[in-house]
C-alpha positions as CSV (number, residue, x, y, z in Angstrom):
1,X,-80.9,-78.5,8.3
2,X,-83.0,-77.7,11.4
3,X,-81.6,-77.0,14.8
4,X,-83.1,-80.3,16.0
5,X,-81.2,-82.2,13.2
6,X,-78.0,-80.3,14.0
7,X,-78.3,-81.2,17.7
8,X,-78.8,-84.9,16.9
9,X,-75.7,-84.9,14.7
10,X,-73.7,-83.3,17.4
11,X,-75.0,-85.9,19.9
12,X,-73.9,-88.7,17.5
13,X,-70.5,-87.1,17.0
14,X,-69.9,-86.8,20.7
15,X,-70.9,-90.5,21.2
16,X,-68.5,-91.5,18.4
17,X,-65.7,-89.6,19.9
18,X,-66.2,-91.2,23.3
19,X,-66.3,-94.7,21.7
20,X,-63.1,-94.0,19.8
21,X,-61.3,-93.1,23.0
22,X,-62.0,-96.7,24.2
23,X,-60.7,-98.4,21.1
24,X,-57.6,-100.4,20.9
25,X,-55.0,-99.6,18.2
26,X,-56.2,-102.6,16.2
27,X,-59.8,-101.5,16.5
28,X,-59.0,-98.0,15.4
29,X,-57.0,-99.2,12.4
30,X,-59.9,-101.5,11.4
31,X,-62.4,-98.6,11.7
32,X,-60.3,-96.3,9.6
33,X,-59.8,-99.1,7.1
34,X,-63.6,-99.6,6.7
35,X,-63.8,-95.8,6.1
36,X,-61.2,-96.1,3.3
37,X,-58.6,-93.9,5.1
38,X,-56.1,-96.6,6.0
39,X,-55.0,-99.8,4.5
40,X,-55.1,-103.0,6.5
41,X,-51.4,-102.5,7.2
42,X,-52.2,-99.1,8.8
43,X,-50.8,-97.0,5.9
44,X,-52.8,-94.0,4.5
45,X,-54.6,-94.6,1.2
46,X,-53.7,-92.6,-1.9
47,X,-56.7,-90.3,-1.3
48,X,-55.2,-88.9,1.9
49,X,-51.7,-87.5,1.0
50,X,-52.0,-84.6,3.4
51,X,-52.6,-87.0,6.4
52,X,-49.7,-89.1,5.2
53,X,-47.4,-86.1,5.0
54,X,-48.5,-84.8,8.4
55,X,-47.9,-88.2,10.1
56,X,-44.4,-88.3,8.7
57,X,-43.5,-85.0,10.4
58,X,-44.0,-86.4,13.9
């Protein structure tokens, strides 16, 4: 990966982070659901047991 490619990925990541800060809870759950991380009910899918365990500790 070139420095130019890396810089572009970092720019996209920063934009995504800023966009996520403006999401409602419902929008965030929908986004994580589309990524396969959460179910529609907001529960972690079976592929993310570490995240599920971490969220229970809080």
